[in-house]
Kinemage of the C-alpha trace (Angstrom):
@kinemage 1
@onewidth
@group {chain A} dominant
@subgroup {mainchain}
@vectorlist {calphas} color= white
{ca met a 1} P -23.658 -1.647 6.801
{ca ile a 2} L -20.777 -1.048 4.351
{ca gln a 3} L -18.369 -3.136 6.427
{ca his a 4} L -20.749 -6.107 6.050
{ca leu a 5} L -20.914 -6.019 2.249
{ca asp a 6} L -19.375 -9.049 0.615
{ca asp a 7} L -16.323 -8.383 -1.545
{ca arg a 8} L -18.066 -8.707 -4.902
{ca lys a 9} L -20.954 -6.409 -4.000
{ca ala a 10} L -18.609 -3.781 -2.494
{ca glu a 11} L -16.437 -3.845 -5.626
{ca gln a 12} L -19.409 -3.559 -7.972
{ca ile a 13} L -21.014 -0.704 -6.026
{ca leu a 14} L -17.734 1.225 -5.856
{ca val a 15} L -17.131 0.859 -9.596
{ca ala a 16} L -20.736 1.906 -10.360
{ca ile a 17} L -20.331 5.046 -8.228
{ca ala a 18} L -16.904 5.794 -9.702
{ca arg a 19} L -18.322 5.469 -13.237
{ca ser a 20} L -21.039 7.948 -12.331
{ca leu a 21} L -18.559 10.409 -10.800
{ca arg a 22} L -16.220 10.004 -13.754
{ca ser a 23} L -19.019 10.699 -16.229
{ca ser a 24} L -19.693 13.953 -14.368
{ca gly a 25} L -16.125 15.083 -15.009
{ca val a 26} L -14.019 13.623 -12.170
{ca lys a 27} L -10.789 12.390 -13.768
{ca pro a 28} L -8.297 10.747 -11.445
{ca pro a 29} L -4.607 10.594 -12.215
{ca thr a 30} L -3.094 7.331 -13.415
{ca trp a 31} L -1.639 5.279 -10.573
{ca ser a 32} L 2.153 5.250 -10.730
{ca ser a 33} L 5.105 4.827 -8.371
{ca asp a 34} L 5.425 8.642 -8.218
{ca leu a 35} L 1.787 9.022 -7.211
{ca glu a 36} L 2.134 6.147 -4.740
{ca his a 37} L 5.080 7.959 -3.129
{ca ala a 38} L 3.101 11.233 -2.937
{ca val a 39} L 0.096 9.510 -1.324
{ca ala a 40} L 2.350 7.617 1.116
{ca ser a 41} L 4.151 10.840 2.073
{ca glu a 42} L 0.982 12.908 2.457
{ca phe a 43} L -0.707 10.357 4.702
{ca asp a 44} L 2.413 9.024 6.430
{ca val a 45} L 1.796 5.446 5.297
{ca glu a 46} L 4.260 2.929 6.664
{ca pro a 47} L 6.117 0.921 3.997
{ca gly a 48} L 5.948 -2.847 3.972
{ca ala a 49} L 2.388 -3.246 5.249
{ca pro a 50} L 0.627 -6.465 4.236
{ca pro a 51} L -1.512 -6.392 1.071
{ca val a 52} L -5.266 -5.820 1.112
{ca ser a 53} L -7.940 -7.580 -0.898
{ca asp a 54} L -10.155 -6.100 -3.591
{ca gly a 55} L -13.081 -6.134 -1.173
{ca glu a 56} L -11.149 -4.378 1.608
{ca leu a 57} L -10.144 -1.579 -0.761
{ca ala a 58} L -13.685 -1.219 -2.108
{ca arg a 59} L -15.288 -1.158 1.359
{ca gln a 60} L -12.836 1.491 2.613
{ca ala a 61} L -13.515 3.681 -0.434
{ca leu a 62} L -17.261 3.306 0.134
{ca val a 63} L -16.857 4.269 3.807
{ca leu a 64} L -15.132 7.485 2.737
{ca leu a 65} L -17.748 8.229 0.069
{ca ala a 66} L -20.543 7.582 2.586
{ca glu a 67} L -19.375 10.604 4.598
{ca asp a 68} L -21.502 12.624 2.188
{ca pro a 69} L -25.165 12.170 3.269
{ca glu a 70} L -26.459 11.960 -0.321
{ca met a 71} L -23.788 9.433 -1.260
{ca his a 72} L -24.527 7.499 1.925
{ca ala a 73} L -28.175 7.153 0.900
{ca ser a 74} L -27.156 6.044 -2.603
{ca ile a 75} L -24.755 3.426 -1.261
{ca glu a 76} L -27.377 2.064 1.139
{ca thr a 77} L -29.967 1.914 -1.639
{ca met a 78} L -27.592 0.117 -3.985
{ca ala a 79} L -26.483 -2.299 -1.264
{ca ala a 80} L -30.069 -3.162 -0.367
{ca asn a 81} L -31.217 -3.596 -3.957
{ca trp a 82} L -28.160 -4.903 -5.794
{ca asp a 83} L -29.000 -7.946 -7.872
{ca asp a 84} L -25.945 -9.940 -8.895
{ca ser a 85} L -27.971 -11.906 -11.415
{ca val a 86} L -28.842 -8.699 -13.278
{ca gln a 87} L -25.541 -6.884 -12.875
{ca arg a 88} L -23.113 -8.180 -15.455
{ca phe a 89} L -19.709 -7.209 -14.193
{ca asp a 90} L -16.421 -7.452 -15.999
{ca phe a 91} L -13.397 -5.698 -14.508
{ca gly a 92} L -11.759 -5.683 -17.931
{ca ala a 93} L -14.581 -3.488 -19.228
{ca ala a 94} L -15.009 -1.596 -15.964
{ca leu a 95} L -12.858 0.885 -14.168
{ca ser a 96} L -10.092 -0.785 -12.218
{ca leu a 97} L -10.497 -0.830 -8.455
{ca thr a 98} L -7.423 1.377 -8.105
{ca thr a 99} L -8.990 3.998 -10.387
{ca ala a 100} L -12.306 3.718 -8.550
{ca ala a 101} L -10.547 4.144 -5.189
{ca leu a 102} L -8.617 7.162 -6.526
{ca ile a 103} L -11.922 8.687 -7.619
{ca ala a 104} L -13.231 8.165 -4.066
{ca leu a 105} L -10.087 9.730 -2.616
{ca gln a 106} L -10.396 12.598 -5.089
{ca thr a 107} L -13.732 13.570 -3.527
{ca his a 108} L -11.606 14.911 -0.641
{ca val a 109} L -8.117 15.401 -2.095
{ca lys a 110} L -6.910 17.384 -5.092
{ca phe a 111} L -4.052 15.783 -7.039
{ca glu a 112} L -1.669 18.257 -8.651
{ca arg a 113} L 1.435 17.757 -10.739
{ca thr a 114} L 4.153 20.390 -10.446
{ca ser a 115} L 6.067 21.718 -13.451
{ca asn a 116} L 8.930 19.308 -12.666
{ca gly a 117} L 6.508 16.346 -12.735
{ca lys a 118} L 6.262 15.765 -8.996
{ca trp a 119} L 2.850 14.889 -7.552
{ca thr a 120} L 1.429 16.901 -4.677
{ca leu a 121} L -1.819 16.383 -2.809
{ca arg a 122} L -4.016 18.966 -1.154
{ca ile a 123} L -6.821 18.004 1.211
{ca glu a 124} L -9.862 19.966 0.137
{ca lys a 125} L -12.586 18.400 2.259
{ca lys a 126} L -11.692 16.692 5.511
{ca pro a 127} L -14.040 13.848 6.485
{ca thr a 128} L -15.917 14.120 9.742
{ca arg a 129} L -14.327 10.955 11.076
{ca asp a 130} L -10.594 11.241 11.648
{ca gly a 131} L -8.456 8.850 9.707
{ca leu a 132} L -10.774 7.996 6.810
{ca leu a 133} L -8.486 9.585 4.226
{ca lys a 134} L -5.426 7.890 5.679
{ca ala a 135} L -7.212 4.542 5.882
{ca leu a 136} L -8.119 4.695 2.192
{ca ala a 137} L -4.619 5.890 1.245
{ca glu a 138} L -3.111 2.950 3.150
{ca lys a 139} L -5.385 0.469 1.423
{ca ile a 140} L -4.678 1.899 -2.050
{ca ile a 141} L -0.947 1.573 -1.451
{ca arg a 142} L -1.256 -1.935 -0.009
{ca phe a 143} L -3.633 -3.081 -2.771
{ca gly a 144} L -2.156 -5.585 -5.158
{ca lys a 145} L 1.171 -5.917 -3.362
């Protein structure tokens, strides 16, 4: 079902979920070249991959979030009932897709910064389907290239 969401709906649902998670205290790090390097190293992401679209990134983040049964039900409910005419959506006022995707990734990975400023990642909750974390990491890195 998530893979069939159009780009706009996937982006809006991801940002709505990320806003909710963020309001409950989830604070992702700011995306930087150092963090990009840490994510690429942790998940063995190949450099030079082609860029991904906003919708691809959003759908992959939603797939990872949907691993949680409660989140899965929420995503399905939002997808079935989302009304674009009611939802006013402005990315300038919303979380960026990168931040929203980092929030999704943070549901499974803990970001830590060492005393010398280097980012490290620790997988805290492995998804049931192999490769979901890596797939999202790849899309975050390829996003906007």
